[in-house]
C-alpha positions in Angstrom: 27.1 20.9 16.9 24.1 19.5 18.7 21.9 22.1 17.1 23.2 21.2 13.7 22.6 17.5 14.4 19.1 18.3 15.5 18.4 20.2 12.3 19.6 17.1 10.3 17.2 14.9 12.3 14.3 17.2 11.8 15.0 17.5 8.1 15.3 13.7 7.8 11.9 13.2 9.5 10.3 15.8 7.3 11.7 14.2 4.2 10.5 10.8 5.4 7.0 12.2 6.0 6.9 14.0 2.7 8.1 10.8 0.9 5.3 8.8 2.6 2.8 11.5 1.6 3.9 11.5 -2.0 3.9 7.7 -2.0 0.2 7.7 -1.0 -0.8 10.2 -3.6 0.2 7.8 -6.4 -2.3 5.2 -5.4 -5.8 4.9 -6.8 -8.2 5.8 -4.0 -10.5 3.1 -5.3 -8.0 0.4 -4.5 -6.7 -1.3 -1.3 -3.6 0.9 -1.4 -5.8 3.9 -1.5 -7.5 2.8 1.8 -4.5 1.8 3.7 -2.5 3.6 6.4 0.9 3.1 7.9 -0.1 2.5 11.6 2.0 -0.6 11.9 5.5 -1.8 13.0 7.5 -4.7 11.7 9.3 -6.8 14.2 11.5 -9.9 13.7 10.5 -13.3 14.8 13.5 -13.4 17.1 12.5 -10.2 18.9 11.4 -10.5 22.6 8.3 -9.0 24.1 10.4 -6.3 25.8 12.0 -5.3 22.5 8.6 -5.2 20.7 7.1 -3.1 23.5 9.9 -0.5 23.0 9.2 -0.3 19.3 5.5 0.1 19.9 6.2 2.8 22.4 8.3 4.7 19.9 5.6 4.5 17.2 2.9 5.6 19.6 5.0 8.5 20.8 5.6 9.6 17.2 2.1 9.2 15.8 -0.2 9.1 18.9 -1.7 5.8 17.7 -1.1 2.2 18.7 0.3 0.3 15.7 -0.5 -3.2 14.4 2.5 -5.4 15.2 3.5 -7.5 12.2 6.0 -10.4 12.8 8.5 -10.9 10.0 11.1 -13.5 9.1 13.7 -12.8 6.3 11.4 -10.2 4.8 8.3 -12.4 4.8 5.3 -11.7 7.0 4.4 -14.6 9.3 1.4 -13.0 11.1 0.7 -10.4 13.8 1.0 -10.0 17.5 -2.1 -8.7 19.3 -1.1 -5.6 21.3 -2.6 -6.9 24.5 -0.2 -9.8 24.5 2.6 -7.3 25.4 0.9 -7.0 28.8 0.6 -10.7 29.4 3.8 -12.1 28.0 7.0 -12.2 29.9 9.6 -9.6 28.8 12.2 -12.3 27.8 9.7 -14.4 25.8 9.9 -14.4 22.0 7.1 -12.4 20.3 6.5 -15.2 17.8 5.1 -17.4 20.7 1.9 -15.3 20.6 1.6 -14.9 16.8 -1.9 -14.8 15.2 -2.9 -15.2 11.5 -4.0 -12.1 9.6 -5.7 -11.7 6.2 -3.9 -10.0 3.4 -4.9 -8.4 0.1 -3.0 -7.1 -2.9 -2.5 -3.4 -3.1 -4.2 -3.1 -6.5 -7.4 -4.9 -5.4 -10.4 -2.7 -5.8 -12.6 -1.5 -2.9 -15.3 -4.0 -3.7 -12.8 -6.8 -3.0 -11.7 -5.2 0.2 -15.4 -4.9 1.4 -16.0 -8.6 0.4 -13.0 -9.7 2.4 -14.2 -7.9 5.5 -17.6 -9.4 5.0 -16.4 -12.9 4.6 -13.8 -12.8 7.4 -15.0 -10.3 10.1 -11.9 -8.8 11.7 -10.6 -5.4 12.5 -7.6 -5.2 10.1 -6.1 -6.5 6.8 -2.5 -6.2 5.6 -1.9 -4.7 2.2 0.8 -6.5 0.2 2.9 -5.4 -2.7 3.9 -7.3 -5.9 6.9 -8.8 -4.2 5.1 -9.9 -1.0 6.3 -6.8 0.9 4.1 -5.1 3.5 2.7 -1.8 2.2 0.2 -0.8 4.8 -2.8 -1.7 7.0 -6.6 -1.4 6.4 -8.7 -1.1 9.6 -12.4 -1.7 9.9 -12.9 2.0 10.4 -11.5 2.6 6.9 -14.0 0.2 5.5 -16.9 1.8 7.4 -16.0 5.1 5.7 -16.2 3.4 2.3 -19.6 1.9 3.2 -20.9 5.2 4.4 -19.8 6.9 1.1 -21.5 4.2 -0.9 -24.7 4.4 1.1 -24.7 8.2 0.6 -24.2 7.8 -3.1 -27.1 5.3 -3.1 -29.3 7.8 -1.3 -28.5 10.5 -3.9 -29.4 8.0 -6.7 -32.6 7.0 -4.9 -33.8 10.6 -4.9 -32.8 11.2 -8.5 -30.2 13.7 -7.4 -26.7 14.0 -8.8 -24.0 12.8 -6.3 -22.0 15.9 -6.9 -24.8 18.3 -5.9 -24.3 20.2 -2.7 -26.7 22.2 -0.4 -24.7 25.3 -1.3 -25.1 25.0 -5.1 -26.9 27.7 -6.9 -30.4 27.3 -8.4 -28.9 27.0 -11.9 -26.7 24.1 -10.9 -29.6 22.4 -9.1 -31.8 22.7 -12.1 -29.0 21.2 -14.3 -28.7 18.2 -12.1 -32.5 17.5 -11.6 -34.6 18.5 -14.6 -33.9 15.3 -16.6 -35.2 13.0 -13.9 -38.3 15.3 -13.4 -39.1 15.1 -17.1 -38.9 11.3 -17.1 -41.1 11.2 -14.0 -43.6 13.5 -15.8 -43.7 11.1 -18.7 -44.6 8.2 -16.4 -47.3 10.4 -14.7 -48.9 10.9 -18.1 -48.9 7.2 -18.6 -50.7 6.7 -15.4 -53.2 9.4 -16.4 -53.8 7.7 -19.7 -54.6 4.4 -17.8 -57.2 6.3 -15.7 -58.7 7.8 -18.9 -59.5 4.3 -20.1 -62.1 4.0 -17.4 -63.9 7.4 -17.7 -67.3 5.8 -17.9 -66.7 3.7 -14.7 -65.4 6.7 -12.8 -68.3 9.0 -13.9 -70.8 6.3 -12.8 -69.1 5.6 -9.5 -67.5 9.0 -8.5 -66.4 7.5 -5.1 -63.7 5.5 -7.0 -61.9 8.8 -7.8 -61.7 9.6 -4.1 -59.9 6.4 -3.3 -57.6 6.2 -6.3 -54.7 8.0 -4.6 -54.7 5.4 -1.8 -54.0 2.6 -4.2 -51.1 4.5 -5.9 -49.8 5.8 -2.6 -49.7 2.5 -0.8 -48.1 0.8 -3.8 -45.5 3.4 -4.0 -44.7 3.3 -0.3 -44.4 -0.5 -0.3 -42.2 -0.4 -3.4 -39.9 2.2 -1.7 -39.5 -0.1 1.3 -38.5 -3.1 -0.9 -36.3 -1.0 -3.1 -34.4 0.4 -0.1 -33.7 -3.1 1.2 -32.6 -4.3 -2.3 -30.3 -1.4 -3.0 -28.5 -1.9 0.3 -28.2 -5.7 -0.5 -26.8 -4.9 -3.9 -24.3 -2.4 -2.5 -23.1 -5.0 0.0 -23.1 -7.7 -2.7 -25.6 -9.9 -0.7 -27.9 -10.5 -3.7 -27.9 -10.7 -7.5 -30.3 -12.1 -10.2 -29.1 -15.6 -9.6 -29.8 -15.6 -5.9 -32.9 -13.5 -5.8 -35.6 -16.2 -5.6 -35.5 -16.6 -1.8 -35.7 -12.8 -1.4 -38.5 -12.5 -4.0 -40.5 -15.2 -2.2 -40.1 -13.4 1.1 -41.0 -10.0 -0.3 -44.1 -11.4 -2.0 -45.1 -13.1 1.2 -44.7 -9.8 3.1 -46.5 -7.9 0.4 -49.5 -10.3 0.5 -49.8 -10.2 4.3 -49.4 -6.4 4.5 -51.9 -6.1 1.6 -54.5 -8.2 3.5 -54.0 -6.2 6.7 -54.5 -2.9 4.9 -57.3 -4.3 2.8 -59.3 -5.1 6.0 -58.8 -1.6 7.2 -59.8 0.1 4.0 -62.9 -2.1 3.6 -64.0 -1.1 7.1 -63.3 2.6 6.5 -65.3 2.6 3.2 -68.2 0.7 4.7 -68.4 2.9 7.8 -68.1 6.3 6.1 -69.6 5.6 2.7 -71.8 2.6 3.4 -70.6 0.9 0.2 -69.3 -2.6 0.9 -68.6 -3.5 -2.8 -66.4 -0.5 -3.4 -64.6 -1.4 -0.2 -64.0 -4.9 -1.4 -62.8 -3.7 -4.8 -60.4 -1.3 -3.1 -59.2 -4.0 -0.7 -58.5 -6.5 -3.5 -56.7 -3.8 -5.5 -54.6 -3.0 -2.4 -53.5 -6.6 -2.1 -52.6 -7.0 -5.8 -50.7 -3.6 -5.9 -48.6 -4.5 -2.8 -47.7 -7.8 -4.6 -46.8 -5.7 -7.7 -44.7 -3.4 -5.5 -42.9 -6.4 -4.0 -42.2 -8.0 -7.3 -41.0 -4.9 -9.2 -39.2 -3.6 -6.1 -37.1 -6.8 -6.0 -36.6 -7.6 -9.7 -36.1 -4.2 -11.3 -33.1 -2.9 -9.3 -31.3 -6.3 -9.9 -31.9 -6.0 -13.7 -30.7 -2.4 -13.7 -27.5 -3.5 -11.8 -27.0 -6.3 -14.4 -27.3 -3.7 -17.2 -24.7 -1.5 -15.5 -27.2 1.2 -14.4 -27.5 2.7 -11.0 -30.1 0.4 -9.3 -31.6 3.1 -7.1 -32.2 6.0 -9.5 -33.0 4.0 -12.7 -35.2 1.4 -10.8 -37.3 4.1 -9.1 -38.9 5.3 -12.3 -39.9 1.8 -13.5 -41.2 0.8 -10.1 -43.2 3.9 -9.6 -44.7 3.5 -13.1 -45.6 -0.1 -12.4 -47.3 0.6 -9.1 -49.2 3.6 -10.4 -50.2 2.2 -13.8 -51.0 -1.4 -12.7 -52.5 -0.1 -9.4 -55.0 2.1 -11.3 -55.6 -0.5 -13.9 -56.4 -3.2 -11.4 -58.5 -1.0 -9.2 -60.6 0.5 -12.0 -60.6 -2.8 -13.9 -62.1 -4.7 -11.0 -64.6 -1.9 -10.4 -65.7 -2.1 -14.1 -66.1 -5.9 -13.8 -67.7 -6.1 -10.3 -69.8 -2.9 -10.0 -71.5 -3.0 -13.4 
């Protein structure tokens, strides 16, 4: 008889676990319900510390994890009891004496709202509520960190112009399929930069040294733009900035771009003068360096925000426009200044 009862209990527990598993499968993974887990216990406001401790012990023994302790009254959640209070409170005291407030969120709220809640109210857990105000689950900060990690990984793929679904184990055919379009677009922008250079053939043929230093202008502009874009993409992902609030960031990026431009300009002027004994070309290169770093700061800030507003991936779509701006305008400013000053 005892064996029969044990089989019933095991079957009951299995059925309960299967029921919970199937219940989770029906939730959209992009919602609060899709992020939640069931590491919590519900206790009554009239329960004592000793009674709550027993319930926590049972949960921990069954799952191997300490649960969040939610205090209820007639089916309504009042708050939560910090687990450490079980060690400080007297066994006969009511658990409600140590109650703390806890934030809640609807089960159908999307992940962006979950992230925003954790950003506005830093804490380590949020209760997920159903339509009727019933407790459905708990979201811990670890769950949110996983979402942020996934978003940052996706942004990294976008930034490189690589499809998010691409894997290191994919065949060459699949990799070509995911990448060739971005490479063709980049090729088109490279031709645009080449066309800009061709406008100054006579200047380059007269001052061949300009061709030697052209890659420095484009390279430094591209590197500076990449730094700005990386910061902006992260800010956009975390919803820290949009077109309406960009002025302060733009001002700071332009300021940083100008100072960095001056620092690098001094270095390149010195290098050109020491190795080529040509102060004027050094000054032209230095001035172009300052202007191109300002261009990088401006486009690196504004373009990803515009792309986000248009519903495009800010990293991948912005990279093309920013690279084009720093290459084309960098060459145009450098060779244009040389045409005006060195003639």
